[in-house]
PAFILO-299925 format. One record per atom (N, C-alpha, C): residue in one letter; x, y, z. Coordinates in steps of 0.02 Angstrom, whole numbers, padded with zeros to 5 digits, always signed. Layout:
<rs>
AXYZ
...
</rs>
This chain:
<rs>
X-01565+02974-01364
X-01533+02926-01411
X-01578+02865-01418
X-01593+02846-01479
X-01636+02788-01491
X-01596+02725-01483
X-01631+02669-01479
X-01598+02604-01470
X-01558+02583-01530
X-01573+02613-01589
X-01536+02594-01650
X-01468+02628-01655
X-01455+02679-01614
X-01391+02713-01616
X-01338+02673-01579
X-01276+02671-01603
X-01224+02632-01569
X-01204+02664-01503
X-01190+02623-01454
X-01163+02648-01391
X-01090+02666-01401
X-01061+02698-01350
X-00990+02717-01354
X-00947+02655-01362
X-00966+02601-01326
X-00928+02539-01331
X-00933+02509-01400
X-00995+02510-01429
X-01004+02483-01496
X-00964+02522-01548
X-00961+02588-01540
X-00924+02629-01586
X-00849+02620-01580
X-00826+02605-01519
X-00754+02596-01507
X-00728+02533-01540
X-00771+02482-01544
X-00748+02418-01572
X-00726+02425-01645
X-00767+02455-01690
X-00744+02464-01759
X-00682+02507-01764
X-00677+02558-01721
X-00617+02601-01723
X-00554+02561-01706
X-00560+02518-01656
X-00502+02477-01638
X-00484+02429-01695
X-00538+02402-01727
X-00525+02356-01783
X-00493+02392-01841
X-00516+02452-01856
X-00486+02492-01910
X-00413+02509-01894
X-00401+02527-01832
X-00332+02544-01812
X-00286+02484-01819
X-00311+02425-01801
X-00271+02363-01807
X-00257+02348-01881
X-00309+02355-01922
X-00300+02342-01994
X-00252+02392-02026
X-00256+02454-02005
X-00209+02505-02030
X-00137+02486-02014
X-00127+02465-01952
X-00060+02446-01931
X-00035+02386-01970
X-00079+02337-01981
X-00059+02277-02018
X-00040+02295-02090
X-00078+02340-02121
X-00062+02360-02190
X+00004+02398-02192
X+00016+02439-02142
X+00080+02476-02139
X+00139+02427-02133
X+00130+02375-02092
X+00183+02324-02084
X+00196+02289-02151
X+00143+02269-02185
X+00151+02233-02249
X+00187+02277-02300
X+00165+02340-02306
X+00195+02384-02356
X+00266+02405-02337
X+00278+02411-02272
X+00346+02428-02250
X+00394+02372-02268
X+00374+02310-02257
X+00416+02254-02275
X+00432+02254-02349
X+00380+02266-02389
X+00388+02264-02462
X+00435+02319-02486
X+00427+02380-02459
X+00467+02436-02483
X+00538+02433-02455
X+00546+02409-02394
X+00613+02402-02365
X+00652+02348-02404
X+00617+02296-02426
X+00650+02245-02467
X+00679+02275-02530
X+00645+02325-02558
X+00668+02357-02620
X+00721+02411-02607
X+00710+02452-02556
X+00750+02513-02548
X+00789+02517-02483
X+00786+02464-02441
X+00821+02467-02377
X+00781+02506-02325
X+00810+02514-02265
X+00773+02545-02210
X+00764+02620-02219
X+00797+02649-02268
X+00786+02720-02283
X+00729+02731-02332
X+00689+02679-02343
X+00632+02685-02388
X+00586+02741-02365
X+00553+02774-02411
X+00510+02831-02396
X+00451+02811-02352
X+00446+02843-02294
X+00389+02830-02249
X+00324+02854-02281
X+00328+02909-02317
X+00269+02935-02351
X+00243+02885-02403
X+00289+02852-02439
X+00269+02802-02488
X+00239+02741-02454
X+00267+02721-02397
X+00238+02665-02359
X+00166+02681-02340
X+00155+02741-02315
X+00087+02762-02295
X+00040+02762-02356
X+00065+02789-02412
X+00024+02792-02472
X+00004+02722-02495
X+00052+02676-02496
X+00037+02608-02518
X-00011+02573-02471
X-00006+02590-02406
X-00051+02560-02357
X-00120+02594-02356
X-00127+02646-02398
X-00190+02683-02404
X-00210+02715-02338
X-00160+02744-02303
X-00173+02782-02242
X-00135+02848-02246
X-00152+02895-02203
X-00116+02958-02201
X-00050+02951-02165
X-00005+02997-02178
X+00060+02996-02145
X+00052+03002-02069
X+00001+03040-02048
X-00012+03048-01976
X-00027+02981-01944
X-00063+02937-01980
X-00078+02870-01953
X-00014+02830-01946
X+00031+02835-01994
X+00095+02800-01989
X+00133+02823-01927
X+00137+02889-01917
X+00175+02915-01860
X+00140+02901-01794
X+00075+02894-01795
X+00039+02875-01734
X+00058+02804-01713
X+00068+02761-01762
X+00087+02692-01747
X+00162+02686-01735
X+00202+02723-01774
X+00275+02719-01770
X+00303+02789-01770
X+00313+02819-01711
X+00335+02889-01706
X+00400+02904-01744
X+00445+02855-01749
X+00507+02865-01785
X+00519+02806-01832
X+00565+02815-01878
X+00583+02761-01924
X+00609+02701-01885
X+00649+02714-01834
X+00676+02659-01794
X+00623+02621-01756
X+00569+02656-01737
X+00513+02621-01704
X+00481+02571-01753
X+00477+02591-01816
X+00451+02545-01867
X+00497+02485-01876
X+00562+02498-01878
X+00611+02444-01886
X+00606+02396-01826
X+00600+02424-01766
X+00595+02382-01706
X+00533+02338-01709
X+00477+02366-01732
X+00415+02327-01737
X+00424+02270-01786
X+00455+02283-01843
X+00468+02231-01892
X+00515+02177-01864
X+00563+02199-01826
X+00611+02152-01795
X+00576+02108-01744
X+00533+02137-01704
X+00497+02098-01654
X+00452+02045-01686
X+00421+02064-01742
X+00381+02015-01780
X+00425+01959-01805
X+00484+01976-01830
X+00530+01925-01855
X+00552+01878-01800
X+00566+01906-01741
X+00586+01863-01684
X+00531+01815-01664
X+00469+01839-01667
X+00412+01795-01650
X+00407+01738-01700
X+00419+01753-01764
X+00419+01701-01815
X+00476+01651-01803
X+00533+01678-01784
X+00591+01635-01772
X+00580+01590-01711
X+00540+01612-01664
X+00527+01571-01604
X+00492+01506-01623
X+00449+01508-01674
X+00416+01446-01696
X+00466+01398-01727
X+00516+01426-01762
X+00570+01385-01790
X+00609+01352-01734
X+00625+01390-01682
X+00662+01362-01626
X+00625+01303-01596
X+00559+01309-01588
X+00520+01254-01559
X+00524+01192-01602
X+00521+01200-01668
X+00527+01143-01713
X+00595+01110-01708
X+00647+01152-01705
X+00715+01127-01701
X+00726+01087-01637
X+00702+01112-01582
X+00710+01078-01517
X+00675+01011-01518
X+00619+01005-01555
X+00580+00943-01556
X+00608+00892-01606
X+00660+00909-01644
X+00688+00863-01694
X+00714+00799-01661
X+00708+00742-01695
X+00726+00678-01664
X+00801+00669-01653
X+00843+00701-01694
X+00916+00696-01686
X+00946+00766-01694
X+01008+00772-01672
X+01042+00837-01679
X+01051+00856-01752
X+01069+00807-01794
X+01077+00822-01865
X+01011+00843-01896
X+00957+00808-01878
X+00891+00827-01903
X+00873+00898-01882
X+00893+00916-01821
X+00882+00984-01797
X+00921+01035-01837
X+00983+01019-01855
X+01024+01064-01896
X+00993+01072-01965
X+00972+01018-01995
X+00939+01021-02061
X+00876+01065-02058
X+00837+01055-02005
X+00776+01093-01997
X+00791+01167-01987
X+00841+01181-01946
X+00862+01251-01935
X+00883+01284-02000
X+00926+01250-02038
X+00951+01279-02100
X+00894+01289-02150
X+00848+01241-02154
X+00794+01246-02202
X+00745+01301-02183
X+00723+01301-02120
X+00672+01350-02100
X+00699+01422-02102
X+00760+01432-02079
X+00786+01500-02078
X+00801+01524-02149
X+00826+01480-02192
X+00835+01498-02263
X+00770+01519-02294
X+00719+01478-02283
X+00652+01492-02311
X+00625+01558-02284
X+00636+01570-02219
X+00614+01632-02186
X+00647+01693-02218
X+00712+01689-02231
X+00748+01744-02261
X+00728+01755-02334
X+00720+01700-02371
X+00701+01705-02441
X+00631+01735-02448
X+00586+01715-02403
X+00516+01739-02407
X+00510+01813-02389
X+00556+01839-02350
X+00552+01909-02329
X+00618+01944-02342
X+00629+01969-02403
X+00694+02001-02420
X+00708+02064-02380
X+00659+02089-02342
X+00672+02148-02300
X+00714+02131-02239
X+00715+02068-02220
X+00747+02048-02157
X+00821+02067-02152
X+00862+02054-02204
X+00932+02074-02197
X+00941+02148-02182
X+00900+02191-02213
X+00903+02263-02199
X+00883+02278-02127
X+00830+02244-02104
X+00805+02255-02036
X+00857+02233-01985
X+00886+02174-01996
X+00935+02148-01948
X+00998+02192-01944
X+01019+02217-02002
X+01077+02262-02002
X+01062+02327-01963
X+01002+02354-01974
X+00984+02416-01940
X+00979+02405-01864
X+00954+02348-01844
X+00948+02334-01772
X+01016+02331-01738
X+01067+02310-01774
X+01135+02311-01746
X+01158+02381-01731
X+01133+02430-01769
X+01149+02500-01758
X+01107+02529-01702
X+01042+02514-01704
X+00995+02540-01654
X+01009+02513-01585
X+01019+02448-01582
X+01022+02414-01517
X+01078+02362-01518
X+01141+02384-01523
X+01196+02336-01528
X+01204+02295-01464
X+01216+02231-01474
X+01227+02187-01416
X+01168+02180-01370
X+01107+02187-01398
X+01047+02183-01356
X+01037+02114-01326
X+01063+02064-01360
X+01056+01996-01333
X+00992+01961-01355
X+00947+01997-01389
X+00886+01966-01413
X+00904+01915-01466
X+00877+01856-01459
X+00893+01802-01506
X+00950+01757-01482
X+00981+01775-01425
X+01037+01734-01400
X+01015+01665-01378
X+00952+01661-01356
X+00927+01595-01335
X+00927+01547-01393
X+00909+01572-01452
X+00910+01530-01512
X+00981+01510-01529
X+01028+01556-01522
X+01098+01541-01536
X+01124+01486-01490
X+01102+01487-01428
X+01122+01436-01379
X+01095+01367-01400
X+01033+01366-01425
X+01003+01303-01448
X+01043+01274-01506
X+01063+01316-01554
X+01101+01292-01612
X+01170+01269-01592
X+01202+01305-01546
X+01268+01283-01522
X+01263+01214-01489
X+01209+01202-01453
X+01200+01136-01423
X+01190+01082-01475
X+01152+01098-01528
X+01142+01049-01582
X+01208+01032-01616
X+01249+01083-01627
X+01314+01072-01660
X+01357+01025-01618
X+01360+01037-01553
X+01401+00994-01509
X+01375+00922-01510
X+01310+00913-01508
X+01281+00846-01508
X+01291+00812-01575
X+01283+00848-01630
X+01291+00818-01697
X+01363+00795-01708
X+01411+00833-01682
X+01481+00811-01686
X+01491+00747-01646
X+01463+00746-01587
X+01470+00687-01544
X+01438+00625-01576
X+01383+00637-01612
X+01348+00581-01646
X+01384+00559-01709
X+01435+00597-01730
X+01470+00580-01791
X+01434+00599-01854
X+01387+00647-01849
X+01349+00668-01908
X+01375+00732-01939
X+01411+00773-01901
X+01433+00838-01924
X+01509+00842-01923
X+01537+00875-01972
X+01610+00886-01974
X+01634+00916-01908
X+01692+00894-01886
X+01718+00917-01821
X+01743+00989-01824
X+01757+01014-01884
X+01786+01081-01889
X+01735+01135-01905
X+01671+01120-01894
X+01616+01167-01906
X+01588+01190-01839
X+01572+01255-01833
X+01539+01278-01772
X+01474+01314-01788
X+01440+01337-01737
X+01374+01367-01745
X+01376+01431-01787
X+01431+01469-01782
X+01437+01530-01822
X+01441+01513-01896
X+01476+01458-01913
X+01478+01436-01983
X+01408+01425-02009
X+01366+01393-01969
X+01298+01380-01991
X+01259+01445-02002
X+01269+01493-01957
X+01235+01557-01963
X+01257+01593-02027
X+01321+01591-02043
X+01346+01623-02104
X+01317+01588-02166
X+01318+01522-02165
X+01294+01484-02223
X+01220+01495-02235
X+01180+01494-02182
X+01108+01503-02190
X+01092+01574-02214
X+01132+01622-02193
X+01123+01691-02216
X+01139+01696-02291
X+01191+01661-02312
X+01209+01661-02383
X+01154+01631-02425
X+01128+01574-02404
X+01074+01542-02442
X+01012+01586-02442
X+00995+01613-02384
X+00935+01655-02378
X+00940+01718-02419
X+01001+01741-02432
X+01009+01804-02469
X+00987+01797-02542
X+00976+01736-02566
X+00951+01727-02634
X+00884+01762-02643
X+00846+01770-02588
X+00782+01804-02592
X+00788+01877-02612
X+00845+01908-02596
X+00855+01979-02612
X+00868+01989-02687
X+00888+01937-02722
X+00903+01943-02794
X+00841+01935-02837
X+00792+01898-02812
X+00731+01887-02850
X+00743+01846-02913
X+00694+01844-02956
X+00700+01809-03020
X+00718+01735-03011
X+00762+01711-03054
X+00781+01641-03054
X+00819+01620-02993
X+00851+01668-02958
X+00889+01650-02899
X+00845+01622-02843
X+00787+01652-02833
X+00745+01636-02776
X+00727+01562-02773
X+00708+01534-02830
X+00688+01464-02832
X+00746+01415-02824
X+00807+01440-02821
X+00866+01396-02816
X+00886+01381-02744
X+00853+01412-02695
X+00879+01407-02627
X+00880+01336-02599
X+00830+01296-02615
X+00829+01228-02588
X+00887+01187-02616
X+00901+01195-02680
X+00957+01158-02709
X+01023+01179-02679
X+01033+01245-02672
X+01095+01269-02644
X+01103+01249-02570
X+01046+01248-02534
X+01049+01225-02465
X+01069+01152-02461
X+01043+01111-02506
X+01061+01040-02507
X+01136+01030-02517
X+01166+01072-02561
X+01238+01069-02572
X+01276+01089-02509
X+01251+01140-02475
X+01283+01163-02413
X+01279+01107-02360
X+01220+01078-02352
X+01212+01025-02302
X+01257+00965-02318
X+01263+00950-02382
X+01306+00895-02403
X+01378+00907-02382
X+01400+00970-02387
X+01468+00987-02366
X+01478+00986-02291
X+01424+00990-02253
X+01429+00989-02180
X+01433+00918-02151
X+01411+00870-02191
X+01412+00801-02167
X+01482+00773-02165
X+01492+00723-02124
X+01556+00687-02125
X+01562+00651-02192
X+01623+00645-02219
X+01632+00614-02285
X+01603+00544-02291
X+01600+00507-02237
X+01577+00437-02240
X+01502+00431-02247
X+01465+00485-02234
X+01391+00480-02235
X+01365+00480-02306
X+01304+00452-02314
X+01272+00448-02380
X+01256+00518-02406
X+01261+00526-02471
X+01245+00590-02503
X+01177+00585-02536
X+01126+00619-02510
X+01060+00617-02543
X+01061+00655-02609
X+01016+00637-02653
X+01011+00670-02718
X+00991+00743-02709
X+01021+00788-02748
X+01005+00859-02743
X+00936+00872-02771
X+00897+00916-02738
X+00831+00933-02765
X+00837+00981-02824
X+00786+00980-02867
X+00784+01028-02923
X+00840+01017-02973
X+00854+01068-03012
X+00907+01064-03062
X+00948+01129-03060
X+01010+01127-03082
X+01048+01189-03085
X+01021+01234-03140
X+01031+01299-03132
X+01013+01346-03185
X+01058+01335-03245
X+01030+01339-03305
X+01071+01339-03365
X+01111+01405-03366
X+01165+01405-03404
X+01208+01464-03406
X+01169+01526-03427
X+01125+01519-03476
X+01086+01577-03500
X+01036+01599-03446
X+01006+01552-03411
X+00960+01569-03357
X+00996+01606-03302
X+01056+01583-03286
X+01096+01615-03234
X+01113+01687-03253
X+01134+01696-03315
X+01150+01763-03338
X+01089+01810-03335
X+01032+01783-03354
X+00970+01823-03352
X+00953+01842-03280
X+00962+01795-03234
X+00948+01808-03163
X+00997+01858-03134
X+01061+01851-03150
X+01112+01895-03123
X+01103+01966-03146
X+01090+01975-03210
X+01089+02041-03239
X+01020+02073-03241
X+00969+02036-03217
X+00902+02064-03216
X+00879+02085-03284
X+00887+02041-03332
X+00870+02058-03401
X+00795+02068-03410
X+00776+02105-03460
X+00706+02115-03477
X+00677+02049-03503
X+00611+02047-03507
X+00578+01985-03531
X+00602+01968-03602
X+00609+02020-03643
X+00631+02008-03712
X+00703+01980-03712
X+00745+02010-03670
X+00814+01986-03667
X+00819+01916-03638
X+00774+01901-03591
X+00774+01833-03563
X+00755+01782-03616
X+00706+01801-03659
X+00687+01755-03713
X+00746+01743-03760
X+00782+01798-03773
X+00840+01792-03817
X+00894+01749-03784
X+00903+01759-03718
X+00955+01721-03682
X+00938+01647-03680
X+00873+01632-03679
X+00852+01561-03676
X+00851+01529-03745
X+00863+01570-03796
X+00866+01541-03864
X+00800+01542-03900
X+00746+01568-03866
X+00681+01567-03898
X+00668+01631-03939
X+00708+01682-03926
X+00699+01745-03964
X+00735+01742-04030
X+00717+01786-04075
X+00748+01787-04141
X+00812+01829-04138
X+00866+01805-04164
X+00929+01842-04164
X+00937+01881-04228
X+00985+01927-04227
X+00997+01966-04287
X+01044+01929-04333
</rs>
């Protein structure tokens, strides 16, 4: 063997890099397709979009549930950074605002998450993963009530339900997605004690025609007509 030929170690490095890149592409395409079709999305289509063979997909994720678990673990790692931000907030109310904003943004940015979270409840019910974060939020709620910043009749589960509702706007796409910050501001306003100041809402509400176009997923031509810019009969 001449000195110009790669050693076994040199050859192994590109193979490991290729394997890592293949896995990353599979993750990206799985998220995109699950967002569209749920966790029953075609594994063959995921592999095709990732430009790898089906055998490569199964080598990384032997079963569909293994793929879902991998996506869930990635989501939990992302959520851990949110938890760190929330814990570092200067007040309990600021922590609640940060929690609601970051988790809403997280859900809107990745519409596959609701499907993944639902499937994990089937795969691994009551696993307890993520409970540490729930404990942090429950502590914030108790402190915010004591500080007089949060309504006394609200609990941590209410916040979880509300943030899920706001985050679900990402699954609708179109005009809905850009509305999440405004809707979150309305939600936060309702959580404050009545005596507290009401900040101005961000953005603007959708016009009735824009809302109808977003709800019904109208075509571009129909959206133009709905906005009044198209020619009528």
